[in-house]
C-alpha positions as CSV (number, residue, x, y, z in Angstrom):
1,M,29.2,-7.0,1.5
2,P,25.5,-6.2,1.7
3,E,22.6,-8.2,0.3
4,I,20.5,-6.7,-2.5
5,K,16.8,-7.1,-2.5
6,V,15.4,-7.5,-6.0
7,V,11.8,-6.3,-6.5
8,I,10.2,-8.1,-9.6
9,S,7.1,-6.5,-11.2
10,D,4.9,-8.5,-13.5
11,P,3.6,-6.1,-16.2
12,G,1.0,-8.7,-17.3
13,V,-1.0,-8.2,-14.1
14,K,-3.6,-5.5,-14.7
15,M,-6.8,-6.6,-13.1
16,P,-5.9,-9.9,-11.4
17,K,-8.7,-12.3,-10.5
18,R,-9.2,-12.6,-6.8
19,V,-10.4,-16.0,-5.5
20,K,-11.6,-16.7,-1.9
21,V,-10.3,-20.0,-0.5
22,I,-9.5,-21.8,2.7
23,A,-5.8,-21.9,3.6
24,V,-4.8,-25.1,5.3
25,A,-1.5,-25.8,7.1
26,D,0.8,-28.4,5.4
27,S,3.7,-29.8,7.4
28,S,5.5,-31.0,4.3
29,L,6.1,-27.4,3.1
30,A,9.3,-25.8,4.3
31,Y,9.3,-22.5,6.2
32,G,12.9,-22.0,7.4
33,E,15.3,-19.1,7.5
34,D,15.6,-18.8,3.7
35,E,11.8,-18.4,3.4
36,K,11.6,-16.0,6.4
37,T,14.3,-13.8,5.0
38,Q,12.9,-13.9,1.4
39,K,15.9,-15.6,-0.1
40,T,13.5,-18.2,-1.3
41,L,9.7,-17.9,-1.8
42,P,7.7,-20.3,0.4
43,K,5.7,-22.9,-1.5
44,A,1.9,-23.1,-1.8
45,R,0.1,-26.2,-3.0
46,I,-3.0,-25.4,-5.2
47,S,-5.2,-27.4,-7.5
48,P,-4.8,-27.4,-11.3
49,T,-8.2,-25.8,-11.6
50,L,-7.3,-22.9,-9.3
51,K,-4.0,-22.5,-11.2
52,K,-6.0,-22.2,-14.5
53,I,-8.3,-19.5,-12.9
54,L,-5.4,-17.4,-11.5
55,D,-3.1,-17.9,-14.5
56,P,0.1,-17.1,-12.6
57,Q,2.5,-17.2,-15.5
58,L,5.6,-16.7,-13.3
59,G,4.3,-19.4,-10.9
60,V,3.9,-16.8,-8.1
61,I,0.7,-15.8,-6.2
62,S,-0.2,-13.3,-3.5
63,I,-2.2,-14.6,-0.5
64,R,-4.0,-12.4,2.0
65,L,-5.2,-14.3,5.1
66,K,-7.7,-13.3,7.7
67,K,-6.7,-13.7,11.4
68,Q,-9.2,-14.5,14.1
69,D,-9.0,-10.9,15.3
70,G,-10.0,-9.7,11.9
71,S,-6.6,-8.3,10.9
72,R,-4.8,-9.5,7.7
73,V,-1.6,-11.2,7.0
74,K,0.0,-11.3,3.5
75,I,2.4,-13.8,1.9
76,T,3.8,-14.3,-1.6
77,A,4.4,-17.9,-2.5
78,Q,5.5,-20.0,-5.4
79,I,2.9,-22.5,-6.5
80,V,3.1,-26.3,-6.6
81,T,0.2,-27.9,-8.5
82,D,-1.4,-30.9,-6.8
83,D,-4.5,-32.5,-8.2
84,K,-5.3,-33.9,-4.7
85,I,-6.0,-30.4,-3.4
86,P,-9.7,-29.3,-3.6
87,E,-10.3,-26.3,-5.8
88,G,-11.5,-24.1,-2.9
89,E,-8.3,-24.8,-0.8
90,I,-4.7,-23.9,-0.8
91,R,-2.0,-25.5,1.4
92,L,0.6,-23.3,3.1
93,P,3.6,-24.1,5.3
94,E,2.5,-25.2,8.7
95,G,5.4,-23.1,10.3
96,F,4.0,-19.9,8.6
97,M,0.4,-20.6,9.6
98,R,1.4,-21.2,13.3
99,E,3.8,-18.3,13.5
100,K,1.7,-15.7,11.7
101,L,-1.9,-16.8,12.4
102,G,-1.7,-19.2,15.4
103,A,-4.1,-21.5,13.5
104,E,-4.0,-24.4,11.0
105,R,-6.9,-23.1,8.9
106,A,-7.9,-19.6,7.8
107,L,-10.0,-17.7,5.3
108,A,-7.8,-16.4,2.4
109,E,-7.9,-14.5,-0.8
110,V,-5.4,-15.4,-3.6
111,M,-4.4,-13.7,-6.9
112,R,-1.6,-13.7,-9.4
113,A,1.2,-11.6,-7.8
114,P,1.7,-8.2,-9.4
115,S,5.1,-8.0,-7.7
116,F,7.3,-9.8,-5.3
117,Q,10.8,-9.5,-3.7
118,I,13.8,-11.8,-3.4
119,A,16.8,-11.1,-1.2
120,L,20.1,-12.2,-2.9
121,S,23.0,-13.5,-1.0
122,P,26.1,-11.3,-0.9
123,E,27.8,-13.5,-3.5
124,K,24.8,-13.2,-5.9
125,S,24.5,-9.5,-5.2
126,S,28.1,-8.9,-6.2
127,K,27.2,-10.2,-9.7
128,L,25.0,-7.2,-10.2
129,Y,27.7,-4.6,-9.5
130,G,28.3,-2.4,-12.6
131,L,24.9,-3.0,-14.1
132,R,22.9,0.1,-15.0
133,I,19.3,1.1,-15.2
134,G,18.0,-0.4,-18.4
135,D,20.3,-3.4,-18.4
136,A,18.9,-6.9,-18.4
137,I,19.4,-9.6,-15.8
138,D,19.1,-13.4,-16.3
139,G,16.0,-14.3,-14.2
140,S,17.7,-17.5,-12.9
141,I,19.4,-15.4,-10.3
142,V,16.0,-14.9,-8.6
143,G,14.6,-18.3,-9.4
144,L,13.0,-17.4,-12.7
145,P,15.1,-19.3,-15.3
146,G,14.1,-18.5,-18.9
147,Y,13.1,-14.9,-18.0
148,R,14.8,-11.6,-18.5
149,L,14.5,-8.8,-15.9
150,I,15.1,-5.1,-16.8
151,I,16.5,-2.9,-14.1
152,T,14.2,0.2,-13.7
153,G,15.6,1.8,-10.6
154,G,16.8,1.2,-7.1
155,S,18.1,2.7,-3.9
156,D,21.0,2.7,-1.5
157,K,21.2,2.0,2.3
158,A,20.2,5.6,3.1
159,G,17.2,5.4,0.8
160,A,18.7,7.6,-1.9
161,P,17.1,6.7,-5.3
162,M,19.0,5.7,-8.4
163,I,18.5,8.3,-11.2
164,P,18.7,7.0,-14.8
165,Y,20.3,10.1,-16.3
166,I,23.2,10.3,-13.8
167,S,26.0,8.1,-15.0
168,G,28.0,5.8,-12.7
169,P,27.8,4.8,-9.0
170,V,28.1,8.4,-7.9
171,K,26.2,10.1,-5.0
172,K,25.4,13.8,-5.0
173,Y,22.7,16.4,-4.6
174,V,20.8,17.5,-7.6
175,L,17.8,19.7,-8.3
176,L,14.8,17.6,-9.1
177,S,11.4,18.6,-10.6
178,G,9.8,15.2,-10.7
179,P,10.3,11.4,-10.1
180,P,12.2,9.4,-9.5
181,G,13.4,10.9,-6.2
182,F,10.9,13.7,-5.9
183,H,7.1,13.9,-6.3
184,P,6.1,17.6,-6.4
185,T,2.8,18.6,-4.8
186,E,2.3,21.5,-7.2
187,D,3.3,22.5,-10.7
188,G,6.8,24.0,-11.1
189,L,8.0,22.9,-7.6
190,R,11.6,21.8,-7.5
191,R,13.8,20.4,-4.7
192,R,17.4,19.7,-4.1
193,K,17.7,15.9,-3.2
194,F,20.4,13.5,-2.4
195,I,20.5,10.8,-5.2
196,R,22.6,7.9,-6.6
197,G,23.7,7.4,-10.1
198,N,22.4,4.8,-12.4
199,T,24.9,2.0,-11.6
200,V,24.5,-0.8,-9.1
201,N,27.4,-0.8,-6.5
202,E,28.4,-1.9,-3.0
203,D,26.0,0.6,-1.4
204,T,22.9,-0.5,-3.4
205,V,20.4,-2.4,-1.2
206,Q,17.5,-2.6,-3.5
207,I,16.9,-2.7,-7.3
208,N,13.6,-2.6,-9.0
209,T,13.0,-4.7,-12.1
210,V,10.3,-5.6,-14.5
211,I,9.8,-8.8,-16.4
212,A,10.6,-8.2,-20.1
213,R,9.9,-11.5,-21.8
214,R,11.1,-15.1,-21.9
215,S,14.7,-15.4,-23.1
216,E,15.3,-17.4,-26.3
217,S,16.6,-20.3,-24.2
218,G,13.5,-20.4,-22.0
C-alpha cells in the first residue's frame, strides 16, 4: 500500500514578510527519519517577537539558508515559541544543520510558509481512499487539528493528474484544451493526455489541498 503525500496550500499567504536571521544549531530538536521523510515537520525555535512579525497562522514557516559556497538550502518547519531566543535568531535541529550545511550557524531568510508537504503512512493514506476533488479532510491527519483541507487535485504514481469532471478512480486518455493536465502554448491547442478520475485510490501518490477555514471544533 503506497504512501500519499499531501500538499497543503495556505491561501492567506499573498505577500509574506521575509526576515533575515541567523540560524543556529540546536541539539534538543529532533531530526530523525520521520523528519527526513516528511512524515513530521522538523521544529524551529523562534522568539515571540519574530512570530508576531511573520504571523504564521498554521504555525509553519519556510526557511532558506545560505551555505558557505553560496548555494541555498530550504526547509519547512513547525515553530516552537521560546522567549529566550533573540529576535534575530532561529534555532534549527543540529542534525539538519550538520547534514545539509556542514555548519552550526548560517545566514537565513524566514517567512510564513505558502505551502508545505506531509507524507502520510500507508495506514493514514488508506483513510483518504474514496474521497473526491472538492471533499474536505480533517486537518488532524496532517498535524493541523481544528482545520479543514479541501482536495483540489492530485496525481498517481505515473504522474497522471486527477481531473475534477471525470468521476471515479478511472484512468484513461482524454482530449484536453487546458489545465489541469495540459497547459497549451497557443490558443485552440488541444492534446490527448492520460489522466486519472477525481477519486483518491490505491494508485494515488499525491493530493493537493487548500486550507479552507478552522472547523467549528477548532
